[in-house]
C-alpha positions as CSV (number, residue, x, y, z in Angstrom):
1,X,-91.1,221.3,120.3
2,X,-93.5,221.2,117.3
3,X,-96.7,221.7,118.0
4,X,-98.7,218.7,115.5
5,X,-100.4,214.8,116.0
6,X,-97.7,213.3,118.1
7,X,-94.1,214.9,115.5
8,X,-91.6,216.4,117.5
9,X,-89.5,218.5,115.5
10,X,-85.3,219.8,116.9
11,X,-83.9,222.0,115.0
12,X,-79.7,222.7,115.3
13,X,-77.5,225.1,114.1
14,X,-74.0,224.0,114.0
15,X,-71.3,224.2,111.7
16,X,-70.1,221.6,108.8
17,X,-66.4,222.0,109.4
18,X,-65.7,218.5,107.6
19,X,-67.3,219.9,103.7
20,X,-66.6,223.0,104.1
21,X,-70.7,223.5,103.3
22,X,-71.6,226.9,105.8
23,X,-74.6,226.6,108.6
24,X,-77.3,224.1,108.4
25,X,-79.9,223.2,109.4
26,X,-80.4,219.8,110.9
27,X,-83.9,218.5,111.7
28,X,-85.4,216.1,113.6
29,X,-88.5,214.7,113.1
30,X,-89.8,211.2,114.8
31,X,-93.3,209.7,115.2
32,X,-94.3,206.9,116.6
33,X,-91.4,205.7,117.5
34,X,-88.9,205.9,113.9
35,X,-86.7,209.0,113.5
36,X,-85.8,210.9,110.3
37,X,-82.6,213.1,110.3
38,X,-82.7,215.8,107.2
39,X,-79.7,218.4,106.1
40,X,-80.4,221.5,104.4
41,X,-77.4,223.3,103.2
42,X,-78.0,227.1,102.8
43,X,-78.1,227.8,98.5
44,X,-75.6,229.9,99.3
45,X,-73.0,228.3,101.5
46,X,-70.5,228.0,98.5
47,X,-70.1,231.2,98.6
48,X,-66.9,231.0,101.9
49,X,-65.8,228.7,99.0
50,X,-62.4,228.5,96.4
51,X,-64.1,227.9,93.0
52,X,-63.7,224.5,91.8
53,X,-63.7,223.8,87.3
54,X,-66.1,221.4,85.4
55,X,-65.3,221.2,81.5
56,X,-67.8,217.7,81.5
57,X,-70.7,220.3,80.2
58,X,-68.6,222.8,77.6
59,X,-70.8,223.7,74.0
60,X,-68.3,223.0,71.2
61,X,-70.5,224.0,68.4
62,X,-70.9,227.7,70.5
63,X,-68.9,229.8,71.8
64,X,-66.6,227.0,72.6
65,X,-62.9,227.3,73.6
66,X,-60.6,227.6,71.6
67,X,-57.1,229.2,71.4
68,X,-57.5,232.0,73.3
69,X,-57.9,229.5,76.5
70,X,-54.2,228.7,77.5
71,X,-53.5,232.4,77.6
72,X,-56.3,234.6,77.9
73,X,-58.4,232.5,80.3
74,X,-55.6,230.4,82.1
75,X,-54.9,232.7,84.0
76,X,-57.9,234.8,84.9
77,X,-59.0,230.7,86.5
78,X,-55.6,230.6,88.5
79,X,-56.8,234.1,90.1
80,X,-59.5,232.7,90.6
81,X,-58.5,230.1,92.4
82,X,-57.8,231.8,95.0
83,X,-60.3,233.7,95.9
84,X,-63.6,232.3,97.8
85,X,-67.0,232.7,95.5
86,X,-68.2,235.7,97.5
87,X,-65.0,237.7,96.9
88,X,-65.7,237.0,93.2
89,X,-68.9,238.9,92.6
90,X,-68.0,241.2,95.2
91,X,-64.7,242.6,92.6
92,X,-66.6,245.9,91.6
93,X,-65.8,247.1,87.9
94,X,-64.1,249.9,88.9
95,X,-65.3,252.7,87.1
96,X,-69.0,253.0,88.3
97,X,-71.2,250.5,89.7
98,X,-72.1,246.5,89.6
99,X,-69.8,243.0,89.7
100,X,-67.3,242.4,86.9
101,X,-69.3,239.0,87.6
102,X,-72.0,238.2,88.9
103,X,-75.4,235.9,88.1
104,X,-77.7,236.9,84.0
105,X,-81.3,235.9,83.7
106,X,-81.5,233.2,81.7
107,X,-84.6,235.8,80.2
108,X,-81.6,238.6,79.8
109,X,-79.6,236.3,76.9
110,X,-79.4,236.6,73.4
111,X,-82.3,234.9,71.8
112,X,-79.7,232.5,69.9
113,X,-77.9,231.4,73.7
114,X,-81.6,231.1,75.4
115,X,-82.8,228.5,71.8
116,X,-79.0,227.2,72.8
117,X,-79.7,226.6,76.3
118,X,-83.4,224.2,75.9
119,X,-81.2,221.9,73.0
120,X,-78.4,221.8,75.8
121,X,-81.1,221.0,78.8
122,X,-80.3,223.4,81.1
123,X,-83.0,224.7,82.7
124,X,-81.6,226.7,84.7
125,X,-83.5,230.5,85.5
126,X,-79.7,232.6,85.1
127,X,-76.3,231.5,84.3
128,X,-73.6,233.0,85.4
129,X,-70.8,235.2,84.3
130,X,-67.4,235.6,84.6
131,X,-65.7,238.5,83.8
132,X,-62.0,237.7,82.3
133,X,-60.7,240.4,80.7
134,X,-62.1,242.9,78.7
135,X,-65.3,241.8,76.9
136,X,-64.1,238.4,77.5
137,X,-67.1,236.6,78.8
138,X,-67.3,232.7,80.5
139,X,-70.3,231.6,81.1
140,X,-71.7,228.8,83.0
141,X,-74.1,227.5,85.5
142,X,-72.9,227.3,88.7
143,X,-73.7,224.3,91.6
144,X,-72.4,223.9,94.8
145,X,-69.3,226.0,94.2
146,X,-69.0,223.8,90.7
147,X,-69.0,226.2,87.8
148,X,-69.8,224.4,84.7
149,X,-68.4,225.7,81.5
150,X,-70.7,226.3,78.9
151,X,-69.4,229.0,76.7
152,X,-66.5,231.1,76.6
153,X,-68.1,235.0,75.0
154,X,-64.4,236.6,73.7
155,X,-67.3,239.4,72.1
156,X,-69.2,239.6,75.6
157,X,-72.1,239.1,72.1
158,X,-74.4,236.8,74.8
159,X,-75.8,239.6,76.7
160,X,-74.7,242.6,75.4
161,X,-73.9,245.7,78.0
162,X,-76.2,248.8,77.4
163,X,-73.7,251.3,78.7
164,X,-72.0,251.7,75.6
């Protein structure tokens, strides 16, 4: 029970199996005989889910998907569908530290990409970079386990590596 002006709060932790989300907190608040129930889902709960791909945000003007998609990108996306997001972001480069696929702060992207995000009205703090092959990267917004594809970067130019 929470201290306050006649308000009672009860927290319950449980598994929400039907949606695939992880732990959730259920808060029951009563005030004057009325009850409100709110569900808070952990922002990292998608990590136990398998990825889904969403093509509705593809930027067709810059770093767009082209003929390489079927040959280079599709097989990797199919492989990723066999994994959870945790497994995808935990996969290491193999020759050093770090992950092949990871979140990148917008401020680390080249200026052209930062400006394009503003034009597209995308105001996230970071984007997800998925390593496809060698230099190939797929850039997008990761939201609740769905990857909204923005750009296909075949030259690793959106966020150049400092390890050259």
